[in-house]
C-alpha positions in Angstrom: -36.2 11.4 -32.4 -32.7 8.9 -31.5 -32.7 5.2 -32.3 -30.5 3.0 -29.9 -28.8 0.3 -31.7 -29.3 -2.8 -31.1 -26.6 -4.9 -29.3 -23.9 -6.7 -30.2 -24.3 -10.2 -31.0 -21.3 -10.8 -28.2 -22.8 -8.9 -25.4 -25.9 -10.4 -26.0 -23.9 -14.0 -25.9 -22.9 -12.8 -22.7 -26.5 -12.0 -21.1 -27.3 -15.8 -22.0 -24.5 -16.8 -20.5 -25.5 -14.9 -17.4 -29.0 -15.7 -17.1 -27.6 -19.8 -17.2 -28.0 -20.6 -13.2 -26.1 -23.8 -14.1 -23.2 -21.9 -15.0 -19.7 -24.3 -15.0 -15.5 -24.0 -15.3 -16.0 -25.9 -18.5 -19.0 -23.4 -19.7 -16.6 -20.3 -19.1 -13.2 -22.1 -20.5 -14.5 -22.0 -24.3 -15.5 -18.3 -23.6 -13.6 -15.9 -25.8 -10.7 -13.7 -24.3 -12.7 -10.7 -26.0 -15.8 -10.8 -24.4 -14.2 -12.3 -21.3 -13.8 -9.0 -19.5 -17.3 -7.3 -20.3 -18.3 -10.0 -18.4 -16.8 -9.9 -15.6 -17.9 -6.7 -14.9 -21.4 -7.5 -15.9 -21.6 -9.9 -13.4 -19.8 -7.7 -10.6 -22.0 -4.6 -11.5 -24.7 -6.9 -11.5 -23.9 -9.1 -8.1 -23.3 -12.2 -9.9 -21.7 -14.6 -7.3 -22.0 -17.8 -8.4 -20.5 -16.6 -11.6 -17.8 -14.4 -9.8 -17.1 -17.7 -8.6 -16.6 -19.6 -11.9 -15.1 -16.9 -13.8 -12.9 -15.9 -11.4 -11.5 -19.7 -11.2 -10.9 -20.1 -15.2 -9.7 -17.0 -15.1 -7.2 -16.5 -18.5 -5.3 -13.5 -17.8 -1.6 -13.6 -16.0 -2.6 -10.5 -13.1 -5.9 -9.6 -11.2 -6.2 -6.0 -10.5 -9.1 -6.5 -8.1 -7.8 -3.1 -6.5 -9.6 -0.4 -8.7 -11.7 -1.9 -8.1 -12.6 -2.0 -4.3 -13.9 1.1 -3.8 -17.6 0.2 -4.5 -16.8 -4.1 -3.7 -19.6 -5.6 -2.2 -18.7 -7.7 0.9 -20.6 -10.7 -1.2 -19.3 -10.3 -4.2 -15.2 -10.3 -3.1 -16.4 -12.8 -1.1 -17.5 -15.4 -4.2 -14.3 -14.2 -5.2 -12.0 -15.9 -3.2 -14.4 -18.6 -2.2 -13.7 -19.2 -6.1 -9.7 -18.6 -6.3 -9.5 -20.9 -2.6 -11.0 -23.3 -4.7 -9.0 -23.1 -7.2 -5.5 -22.7 -5.6 -7.3 -26.3 -3.0 -6.6 -28.2 -6.4 -3.6 -30.1 -7.5 -4.3 -29.4 -11.2 -6.4 -26.3 -12.1 -8.1 -25.1 -14.7 -6.6 -25.4 -18.5 -7.6 -22.0 -19.2 -6.3 -20.7 -15.6 -3.0 -17.9 -15.3 -3.3 -16.0 -12.9 -0.5 -15.3 -10.9 -0.8 -11.6 -9.2 -3.7 -10.8 -7.4 -3.2 -7.2 -6.8 -5.9 -5.6 -4.5 -3.7 -2.4 -4.6 -5.5 1.1 -4.9 -3.6 1.5 -8.6 -3.4 4.5 -10.8 -4.6 3.2 -13.5 -8.1 2.2 -15.1 -7.6 -1.1 -15.9 -11.1 -2.0 -16.5 -11.2 0.1 -19.1 -8.7 -1.0 -21.2 -8.9 -2.2 -25.0 -9.5 -6.3 -23.8 -7.7 -7.9 -26.1 -4.3 -6.6 -24.3 -5.0 -8.4 -21.5 -4.3 -11.3 -24.2 -0.8 -10.8 -24.3 0.7 -12.2 -20.4 2.5 -8.1 -19.1 1.0 -5.9 -21.8 2.8 -2.5 -21.1 -0.1 -1.0 -21.8 -2.0 -2.7 -18.8 1.2 -3.5 -16.6 1.3 -1.6 -13.7 3.8 1.3 -12.8 4.6 -0.7 -10.3 4.3 -4.1 -11.8 9.0 -5.8 -12.1 9.5 -7.6 -14.3 9.5 -11.3 -12.1 5.6 -11.1 -12.0 5.7 -12.3 -15.6 4.1 -15.5 -16.2 7.0 -18.0 -16.0 7.3 -22.0 -17.2 6.6 -24.8 -15.8 5.2 -25.7 -12.6 2.2 -22.9 -11.4 3.6 -20.9 -8.5 2.2 -19.6 -5.7 0.1 -16.8 -6.1 1.3 -13.5 -5.4 -1.7 -11.1 -3.5 -0.4 -7.0 -3.7 -2.3 -4.8 -0.6 -1.7 -1.4 0.4 -1.6 -2.1 3.9 -2.6 1.3 6.1 -3.6 1.1 10.2 -5.4 4.1 11.1 -6.9 5.5 14.2 -9.7 4.5 15.2 -11.8 3.9 19.0 -9.5 2.5 21.2 -12.7 0.3 22.3 -13.0 -0.5 18.4 -9.9 -1.5 18.6 -10.1 -4.3 20.3 -13.2 -5.3 19.5 -11.6 -6.3 15.3 -9.0 -6.7 16.0 -9.1 -9.5 18.5 -11.3 -10.6 21.5 -9.4 -11.2 25.1 -10.7 -9.3 28.2 -9.7 -8.5 31.6 -6.6 -6.0 31.3 -4.3 -5.0 33.8 -3.3 -1.6 33.4 -3.1 0.5 30.0 0.2 -0.6 29.1 -0.2 -3.8 28.8 -3.1 -3.2 26.7 -0.7 -0.9 24.3 1.6 -3.9 24.6 -1.6 -6.7 23.1 -2.1 -4.3 20.9 1.5 -4.0 19.0 1.9 -7.6 19.2 -1.2 -8.6 17.8 -0.4 -6.2 15.4 3.7 -7.5 15.1 1.8 -11.1 14.5 0.3 -10.3 11.9 3.9 -8.1 9.9 5.6 -12.1 10.6 3.3 -13.2 7.8 3.7 -10.3 5.6 6.5 -11.6 3.7 6.3 -9.6 0.6 4.8 -6.4 2.6 6.2 -3.4 0.6 4.4 -0.4 2.2 3.6 0.3 5.7 0.8 3.3 6.6 0.4 3.7 10.3 -1.4 6.5 10.9 -0.3 6.9 14.2 -2.2 6.8 17.8 -0.6 6.6 21.2 0.0 2.9 21.4 2.2 3.1 19.3 4.5 5.3 20.7 8.0 3.4 22.6 6.7 0.2 20.7 7.5 1.4 16.9 11.2 -0.8 17.6 8.3 -3.6 17.9 6.8 -3.3 14.6 9.5 -2.4 12.4 11.5 -5.9 13.8 8.7 -8.3 12.0 9.5 -6.9 8.5 11.2 -9.5 6.4 12.0 -8.2 3.8 12.9 -4.9 2.7 10.4 -2.1 2.1 10.2 0.9 0.1 7.3 3.3 1.8 7.1 4.4 5.3 4.8 6.9 6.1 4.5 7.4 9.5 1.8 10.5 9.9 -0.2 12.8 12.5 0.6 11.2 16.2 3.9 11.0 17.8 7.3 9.4 18.1 9.3 8.7 20.7 13.6 10.1 19.9 13.1 6.1 21.0 11.2 5.3 18.2 13.3 7.7 15.8 15.9 5.0 16.7 14.9 1.8 15.9 13.7 3.2 11.6 18.6 3.0 11.2 18.9 0.0 12.6 17.1 -2.5 11.2 17.9 -3.5 7.2 14.0 -3.8 6.6 14.0 0.1 6.4 17.9 0.1 4.2 15.9 1.2 0.3 12.9 3.3 1.2 12.6 5.2 -1.6 9.3 7.6 0.3 9.8 8.6 3.3 6.6 10.7 5.0 6.4 11.1 8.3 3.8 14.5 7.8 2.4 16.3 11.3 4.6 14.3 12.8 6.4 16.7 15.4 10.3 16.4 15.9 11.1 19.6 17.9 11.8 17.8 20.9 13.8 15.3 20.5 16.9 14.7 18.9 17.2 14.1 14.8 20.8 12.4 14.8 18.6 8.8 14.2 16.9 10.7 10.7 20.0 12.2 10.5 21.4 8.5 10.7 18.3 6.9 8.5 18.9 9.7 5.7 22.1 8.5 5.1 21.6 4.4 5.2 18.5 5.4 2.7 20.8 8.1 0.3 21.1 5.8 -3.1 17.8 4.8 -3.3 15.3 7.1 -1.3 12.8 9.4 -3.8 10.3 11.0 -2.1 10.6 12.8 1.7 7.8 14.7 3.5 8.4 16.2 6.1 5.8 18.8 6.7 4.1 20.4 9.3 7.6 18.5 11.7 8.0 21.6 13.5 12.0 20.9 12.9 13.8 24.6 14.7 16.8 25.4 12.8 18.6 24.3 15.6 17.9 20.7 14.4 18.9 20.8 10.9 22.4 20.8 11.5 21.3 17.0 12.3 20.2 16.0 8.4 21.6 18.6 6.3 25.0 16.4 5.2 22.4 13.1 4.6 20.1 14.8 2.7 22.8 16.4 0.9 23.7 12.5 -1.5 20.4 12.1 -1.1 20.4 12.0 -4.7 17.3 10.0 -6.7 15.0 12.8 -4.0 12.7 13.8 -6.7 10.0 15.2 -3.7 10.8 17.3 -1.1 8.0 18.7 1.6 9.4 20.9 4.2 7.0 23.3 4.2 5.1 24.3 7.7 9.0 24.2 9.7 10.2 26.5 11.9 13.4 28.0 9.8 14.8 31.2 9.8 16.4 33.0 7.3 20.4 31.7 7.5 18.4 28.9 8.2 16.1 28.2 4.8 19.6 29.7 2.3 21.7 27.1 4.7 19.0 24.0 3.9 18.7 25.6 0.2 22.0 25.5 -0.1 22.9 21.6 0.9 20.1 20.6 -1.7 23.0 21.7 -4.8 23.6 18.4 -5.1 20.5 16.9 -5.2 19.7 17.3 -9.5 16.7 14.9 -9.4 14.4 17.8 -8.1 11.1 18.0 -10.2 9.5 19.5 -6.9 10.3 21.2 -3.8 8.0 22.8 -0.6 9.8 25.7 2.3 8.1 28.0 4.7 8.1 31.4 4.7 11.3 32.5 6.9 10.2 33.2 10.9 11.1 36.8 9.9 8.3 37.4 7.4 6.0 36.5 10.7 4.1 38.7 12.4 3.2 38.9 17.1 0.3 36.6 15.5 1.9 34.5 13.4 0.7 35.2 9.8 2.7 36.6 6.9 3.5 40.0 6.8 3.6 40.5 2.7 5.4 43.7 2.7 8.7 41.6 4.2 8.4 38.2 3.4 8.1 39.0 -1.4 11.9 40.4 -0.9 13.3 37.6 1.6 11.4 35.0 -0.5 13.0 36.3 -4.1 16.2 36.8 -2.5 15.5 32.9 -1.1 15.6 31.9 -5.1 18.5 34.3 -5.9 20.5 31.9 -2.9 19.0 28.7 -4.7 19.5 29.4 -8.4 23.3 30.4 -7.7 23.1 26.6 -7.2 21.2 24.4 -9.0 18.1 25.6 -11.4 14.4 24.8 -9.4 11.6 23.1 -10.9 8.6 23.4 -9.5 8.9 24.9 -5.6 6.9 26.6 -3.0 8.2 28.9 -0.4 5.6 30.4 1.6 2.7 30.0 3.9 -0.3 26.9 2.8 -2.9 27.6 1.0 -1.0 30.4 -0.2 -3.6 33.8 0.2 -3.0 35.1 -2.8 -4.2 32.8 -5.1 -5.4 29.8 -2.7 -2.7 26.8 -4.3 -1.5 24.0 -1.7 0.9 21.5 -1.9 -0.5 17.9 -2.1 0.4 14.6 -2.4 -1.8 14.1 -5.5 0.6 16.6 -6.9 -0.2 18.8 -8.5 -1.3 22.3 -8.1 0.2 25.8 -9.4 2.5 27.2 -7.9 3.6 31.0 -7.1 7.3 30.4 -7.3 
């Protein structure tokens, strides 16, 4: 029979602290750093609201990455944490051990809370710094700086009446157009206050069509990541993307499943030209782009020298068009992942791939590509692949047939 290991003295001390209903900031300030994070996680999991409020007021680390806990976060728990932060920020004199400079609410990749607590004692330690952190997030000397809040904003499609009930309380609209305008105005007023917004995801709904300019022009600082997916854009919407300085430094652009077959892509080409020096990810999957539109974007695409990921599957391309497209990627030496559709010539009357026709065409496309550069990970064909079941995904961890 196995014998359970007795709790360590530090664990017993932490349990004792959590049982103290009169826990104060002064008491928390005496906690050793090696105990602080385990105690915080214990209070978090057990929903000790009073302890969380006090602990966040004496936070001895430069960052508080709540985003990695948001999936299981209880609203009352979040309220307790934010109340604690609010109390500190409204005080003229902050607690002695207060070091917090960044409140990170993003859905970060790293598991910050599994890191040995000792690493947190050194500000901006590489073991716990997010891949998206920059040097400016390190602690500074002198007076306290304003607290920075990092958060990803994602606007998803919801029923229209629900938009009205969570967003704002207004009634008696005169028309649908009036309703659409008021909704976009409400979103825009929020964006005006997001001075450091870096990522914007919009799952397009009807009332965004024709109003995108109103949203984009409210962005105050350069945007790094723009995702407009699963909906419709008017030509005037696409034109506005290249006209505002806030989109001049994009690193990631995702327009997946936005039908573009009926509009000119000159504006998209202008945007690609504008961000050619910074763009790393371009997703045009399922945009219903036809080969006749390629000439509008190929010259600017060929200049995107920093591009590492290019999704172009589920579009309608002839064999000649795909060859032309691959030829224009000769200068994209950093491409490490790319996807392309099966050529139209390999599709039967049911728009399914005829594999006897497709296989030699696929081999010819690969030969064409290898004449201009050496590909790394590439997928040419239908998705998911009928032979192996693999399918391109944003996780970038799939097996490719080619």
